[in-house]
C-alpha positions as CSV (number, residue, x, y, z in Angstrom):
1,M,0.1,0.1,-0.1
2,R,2.6,2.3,0.8
3,D,4.3,1.9,-2.8
4,Y,0.8,2.5,-4.2
5,F,0.6,6.1,-2.5
6,L,4.1,6.9,-3.3
7,R,3.6,6.3,-7.1
8,R,0.1,8.4,-6.7
9,L,2.3,11.1,-5.1
10,M,4.9,11.1,-7.9
11,L,2.1,11.2,-10.5
12,I,0.9,14.6,-9.3
13,P,3.7,17.0,-10.8
14,P,3.1,15.4,-14.7
15,T,-0.5,15.6,-14.1
16,L,-0.6,19.1,-13.0
17,I,1.8,20.1,-15.7
18,G,-0.7,18.5,-18.3
19,V,-3.6,20.3,-17.0
20,T,-1.9,23.7,-16.6
21,I,-0.3,23.8,-20.1
22,I,-3.8,23.1,-21.5
23,V,-5.4,25.9,-19.6
24,F,-2.2,28.2,-20.5
25,A,-2.5,27.3,-24.2
26,I,-6.3,28.4,-23.9
27,T,-5.5,31.6,-22.4
28,R,-3.3,32.5,-25.3
29,L,-5.5,31.5,-28.0
30,V,-9.1,32.8,-27.0
31,P,-9.7,36.3,-28.2
32,G,-10.3,39.3,-26.0
33,G,-7.3,39.0,-23.9
34,P,-5.7,41.6,-21.8
35,L,-3.5,42.7,-24.7
36,E,-6.6,43.5,-26.9
37,R,-8.2,45.3,-23.8
38,A,-5.1,47.3,-23.2
39,I,-5.1,48.3,-26.9
40,M,-8.7,49.3,-26.9
41,E,-8.2,51.3,-23.6
42,M,-5.4,53.3,-25.1
43,Q,-7.4,53.8,-28.4
44,M,-10.4,55.4,-26.3
45,M,-8.1,57.6,-24.4
46,G,-6.7,58.7,-27.6
47,S,-10.2,59.3,-29.0
48,D,-11.2,61.2,-25.9
49,G,-8.0,63.4,-25.8
50,G,-8.1,64.2,-29.6
51,T,-9.5,67.2,-31.1
52,T,-12.7,67.4,-33.1
53,T,-10.8,66.6,-36.4
54,S,-9.3,63.4,-34.9
55,M,-12.3,61.3,-36.1
56,T,-11.2,61.8,-39.5
57,S,-7.6,60.4,-39.0
58,G,-6.9,56.9,-38.2
59,Q,-3.4,57.8,-36.9
60,D,-4.7,59.4,-33.6
61,M,-6.6,56.1,-32.7
62,A,-3.6,53.5,-33.3
63,I,-0.7,52.8,-31.2
64,S,2.8,52.8,-32.2
65,D,4.9,49.4,-32.8
66,E,7.1,50.1,-30.0
67,Q,4.1,50.5,-27.8
68,L,2.7,47.3,-29.1
69,E,6.0,45.5,-28.2
70,R,5.9,46.9,-24.7
71,L,2.5,45.7,-24.1
72,K,3.2,42.2,-25.3
73,E,6.4,42.1,-23.2
74,Y,4.4,43.1,-20.2
75,Y,1.7,40.8,-20.7
76,G,4.0,37.9,-21.6
77,F,2.7,37.5,-25.2
78,D,6.1,38.4,-27.0
79,K,7.2,34.6,-26.7
80,P,5.8,31.3,-28.2
81,V,3.1,29.6,-26.2
82,L,5.6,26.6,-25.0
83,E,8.2,29.1,-24.0
84,S,6.1,31.3,-22.1
85,Y,4.6,28.3,-20.3
86,F,8.1,27.2,-19.1
87,V,8.9,30.7,-18.0
88,W,5.7,30.7,-16.0
89,L,6.5,27.2,-14.8
90,G,9.9,28.1,-13.6
91,K,8.5,31.0,-11.6
92,V,5.9,28.6,-10.1
93,V,8.8,26.5,-8.8
94,R,10.3,29.3,-7.2
95,G,7.0,30.0,-5.6
96,D,6.2,32.9,-7.8
97,L,2.5,32.8,-9.4
98,G,3.1,36.0,-11.2
99,D,1.2,39.3,-10.9
100,S,-2.5,40.0,-11.3
101,Y,-3.4,42.2,-14.2
102,R,-6.5,43.9,-12.5
103,Y,-5.2,44.1,-8.8
104,N,-1.5,44.9,-9.7
105,E,-0.7,42.6,-6.8
106,P,1.0,39.1,-6.6
107,V,-1.4,36.3,-7.4
108,W,-0.5,34.5,-4.2
109,D,-1.6,37.7,-2.2
110,V,-4.6,38.1,-4.2
111,I,-5.7,34.4,-3.6
112,S,-4.6,34.3,0.1
113,D,-6.8,37.3,0.8
114,R,-9.9,35.4,-0.2
115,F,-8.8,31.6,0.7
116,P,-9.9,31.9,4.4
117,V,-13.3,33.1,3.5
118,S,-14.2,30.2,1.2
119,L,-12.3,27.7,3.5
120,Y,-14.5,28.7,6.4
121,Y,-17.6,28.1,4.4
122,G,-16.3,25.0,2.9
123,I,-15.2,23.3,6.4
124,V,-18.5,24.5,8.2
125,T,-20.4,23.1,5.3
126,L,-18.6,19.8,5.4
127,I,-18.9,19.2,9.1
128,I,-22.6,20.0,9.1
129,T,-23.2,17.9,6.3
130,Y,-21.6,14.6,7.3
131,S,-22.7,15.0,11.1
132,V,-26.2,15.4,10.1
133,C,-26.7,13.2,6.9
134,I,-24.9,10.2,8.4
135,P,-27.3,9.7,11.4
136,L,-30.2,10.8,9.2
137,G,-29.1,8.2,6.5
138,I,-29.0,5.6,9.4
139,L,-32.6,6.6,10.7
140,K,-34.0,6.6,7.2
141,A,-32.6,3.0,6.5
142,I,-34.0,1.6,9.8
143,R,-37.3,3.5,9.5
144,H,-37.8,2.9,6.0
145,K,-41.3,3.8,4.5
146,T,-42.4,5.2,7.8
147,V,-43.6,8.7,8.5
148,V,-40.1,9.8,9.4
149,D,-38.5,8.5,6.1
150,N,-41.3,9.8,4.0
151,I,-41.2,13.6,5.6
152,T,-37.4,13.7,5.5
153,S,-37.4,12.5,2.0
154,I,-39.9,15.1,0.8
155,L,-37.9,17.9,2.5
156,I,-34.5,16.5,1.0
157,F,-36.0,16.5,-2.6
158,V,-37.3,19.8,-2.2
159,G,-34.1,21.6,-1.1
160,Y,-32.2,19.4,-3.8
161,A,-34.4,20.6,-6.4
162,I,-34.2,24.2,-5.4
163,P,-30.8,25.9,-6.9
164,G,-28.7,27.4,-4.1
165,Y,-28.5,30.8,-5.8
166,A,-32.3,30.9,-6.2
167,L,-32.7,29.8,-2.5
168,G,-30.3,32.5,-1.7
169,S,-32.3,35.3,-3.3
170,L,-35.3,34.4,-1.6
171,L,-33.9,34.1,1.7
172,L,-32.2,37.5,1.3
173,L,-35.2,39.2,0.2
174,Y,-37.4,37.8,3.1
175,F,-35.2,37.3,6.2
176,S,-32.9,40.3,5.3
177,V,-34.8,42.8,3.4
178,R,-38.3,42.4,4.7
179,L,-37.7,40.9,8.3
180,D,-34.4,42.4,8.8
181,W,-33.3,39.3,10.8
182,F,-29.9,39.0,9.0
183,P,-27.4,41.2,7.3
184,I,-27.9,41.9,3.8
185,G,-24.5,40.6,2.7
186,G,-20.7,40.5,3.3
187,F,-18.7,38.0,5.3
188,V,-18.5,40.3,8.3
189,S,-19.6,43.9,9.3
190,Y,-17.5,46.9,8.5
191,D,-16.7,47.4,12.1
192,F,-15.7,44.0,12.7
193,A,-12.3,44.8,14.0
194,D,-13.4,47.0,16.8
195,L,-15.9,44.4,18.3
196,S,-15.4,42.4,21.3
197,L,-14.5,38.6,20.9
198,W,-18.1,37.2,21.6
199,A,-19.6,40.3,19.5
200,K,-17.2,39.2,16.6
201,I,-18.3,35.5,17.0
202,G,-22.3,36.7,16.8
203,D,-21.5,38.9,13.8
204,L,-19.8,36.2,11.9
205,A,-22.7,33.8,12.6
206,S,-25.3,36.2,11.7
207,H,-23.5,36.6,8.2
208,S,-23.1,32.9,7.9
209,V,-26.5,31.5,8.4
210,L,-28.1,32.4,5.1
211,P,-25.1,31.4,2.9
212,L,-24.8,28.2,4.8
213,I,-28.2,27.3,4.1
214,C,-27.7,27.6,0.4
215,Y,-24.5,25.6,0.6
216,L,-26.2,22.7,2.5
217,V,-29.4,22.2,0.6
218,G,-27.5,20.6,-2.5
219,S,-25.4,18.4,-0.4
220,F,-27.8,16.8,2.0
221,A,-29.6,14.8,-0.6
222,L,-26.4,13.0,-2.2
223,V,-24.9,12.1,1.1
224,T,-28.2,11.2,3.0
225,L,-29.4,8.9,0.2
226,L,-26.2,7.3,-0.7
227,L,-25.7,6.1,2.7
228,K,-29.5,5.1,3.1
229,N,-29.5,3.1,-0.1
230,H,-26.3,1.2,0.7
231,L,-27.1,0.5,4.4
232,M,-30.5,-0.9,3.3
233,D,-28.7,-3.3,1.1
234,N,-26.2,-4.3,3.8
235,L,-29.1,-4.8,6.3
236,A,-30.7,-7.2,3.9
237,A,-27.5,-9.3,3.3
238,D,-27.1,-12.7,4.4
239,Y,-24.1,-11.8,6.8
240,M,-26.7,-9.6,8.7
241,R,-29.2,-12.5,9.1
242,T,-26.4,-14.8,10.5
243,A,-25.0,-12.3,12.8
244,I,-28.4,-11.9,14.4
245,A,-28.9,-15.6,14.5
246,K,-25.8,-16.1,16.3
247,G,-27.2,-13.5,19.0
248,V,-25.7,-10.3,18.0
249,S,-28.1,-7.5,18.7
250,F,-29.4,-5.5,16.1
251,R,-27.8,-2.3,17.2
252,K,-24.4,-4.1,17.1
253,A,-25.0,-5.8,13.8
254,V,-25.8,-2.3,12.2
255,T,-22.9,-0.3,13.7
256,R,-20.2,-2.9,13.7
257,H,-21.1,-4.8,10.3
258,A,-23.6,-3.1,8.1
259,M,-22.4,0.4,8.9
260,R,-18.9,-0.1,8.1
261,N,-19.5,-1.5,4.6
262,S,-22.1,1.2,4.0
263,L,-19.3,3.9,4.6
264,I,-17.4,2.6,1.5
265,P,-19.1,5.0,-1.1
266,I,-19.0,8.0,1.6
267,A,-15.2,7.4,1.9
268,T,-15.0,7.2,-1.9
269,T,-16.5,10.6,-2.5
270,F,-15.1,12.3,0.7
271,G,-11.7,13.3,-0.6
272,Q,-13.5,15.2,-3.6
273,N,-14.8,17.5,-1.2
274,I,-11.6,19.1,-0.6
275,T,-11.8,20.9,-3.6
276,L,-15.2,22.4,-2.6
277,L,-13.6,23.5,0.6
278,V,-12.1,26.3,-1.3
279,S,-13.9,26.7,-4.7
280,G,-17.4,27.4,-3.1
281,S,-20.1,28.8,-5.4
282,F,-19.5,32.0,-7.2
283,L,-23.2,32.6,-7.6
284,I,-23.8,32.3,-3.9
285,E,-20.9,34.5,-3.3
286,T,-22.1,37.0,-5.7
287,I,-25.6,37.1,-4.1
288,F,-24.5,37.5,-0.7
289,D,-21.4,39.7,-1.6
290,I,-19.0,37.4,-0.2
291,D,-15.4,38.1,-1.8
292,G,-14.4,34.3,-1.7
293,F,-12.3,32.0,-4.0
294,G,-15.2,31.3,-6.4
295,L,-16.1,34.8,-7.2
296,L,-12.3,35.4,-7.7
297,G,-12.3,32.8,-10.3
298,L,-15.3,34.1,-12.1
299,T,-14.1,37.6,-12.0
300,S,-10.7,36.6,-13.1
301,I,-12.2,34.9,-16.2
302,V,-14.4,37.8,-17.2
303,D,-11.5,40.3,-16.8
304,R,-9.2,37.9,-18.6
305,D,-6.7,38.1,-15.5
306,Y,-4.9,35.2,-16.7
307,P,-2.1,35.0,-13.8
308,V,-4.9,34.7,-11.3
309,V,-6.8,32.1,-13.5
310,M,-3.5,29.9,-13.8
311,G,-2.9,30.2,-10.0
312,I,-6.7,29.1,-9.2
313,V,-6.3,26.2,-11.8
314,L,-3.1,25.1,-10.2
315,L,-4.3,25.1,-6.6
316,S,-7.8,23.3,-7.5
317,S,-6.1,20.7,-9.5
318,F,-3.7,20.0,-6.8
319,L,-6.3,19.8,-4.1
320,L,-8.3,17.5,-6.4
321,L,-5.4,15.3,-6.8
322,I,-4.7,15.2,-3.1
323,G,-8.5,14.6,-2.5
324,N,-8.4,11.5,-4.6
325,I,-5.4,10.2,-2.8
326,I,-7.2,10.7,0.5
327,S,-10.1,9.1,-0.8
328,D,-8.2,5.8,-1.7
329,F,-6.8,5.9,1.9
330,L,-10.1,6.3,3.5
331,V,-11.6,3.3,1.4
332,A,-8.8,1.0,2.6
333,L,-9.1,2.1,6.1
334,V,-12.9,1.4,5.9
335,D,-12.6,-1.8,4.0
336,P,-9.7,-4.0,5.2
337,R,-10.3,-6.3,2.0
338,I,-9.1,-3.4,-0.2
339,R,-5.4,-4.0,-1.1
340,F,-3.6,-1.6,-3.3
341,R,-0.9,-3.0,-5.5
């Protein structure tokens, strides 16, 4: 098993290179990049500062070849795609992700400012999801086709059918605008630094309630029903009847035998949630005005801020690969029959 995980770790660098080189090539080929935007802005400045006769002359609207070369050098478009990629890769190896075109700051600083926000929502969502859905899935499997199972199924499917961003708009309109129970948006209040410790906790909690509801409604159905269906299959298996026939109590048979086998699909998908810890949802972050990782990715793509896009792709891909390795480890931990070779 040790050799298997070592090989998986050794595959991370070539996989990251393959993913990033594809995205890097796309950023160089798509139209409307930062170079075209800079030329357009310079042309607009030239037209605004020109005289009334400048409309008749195309010379006032153009930029010189020297200015064009400087722009290409500034944005890294003066070299072929492959050469530019290896220049960027060399900086990444040294810990330099480049500078943002939009913020004029190092990419790592831009990402690190928003990383804790999405990490907070991701960790809280993950904890609440598994701490609620696992007991709920067990209850639904044991009380199958009862009132509890039917009511919770209706609530779960209704929540799953409503998109998080649509629910966020309704919650914001009713609970924040009409009832004024929660803040309209933001991660914390503007005077957060001046508050006491308990006041900071209360302020953060009041800002987190509505976004967390939107994050949780979609994940509840998947985890709950996945556990319920596999647990029902294991409860009907022959080894459960044999264990109960030998005198094992039903509670112990569920917790020690059926439950462990039912956690295998949960362990398989657990590692993939690491990417969700930081990616978040740009739609939910937009609605609640949360300056997080997901919203940063969207604005970077719209603004053609390619250094930030590459930094986000690199970090997300790395976390996804690490998450897959963690999933394999958890599967082997839950199911001792699994042996990786």
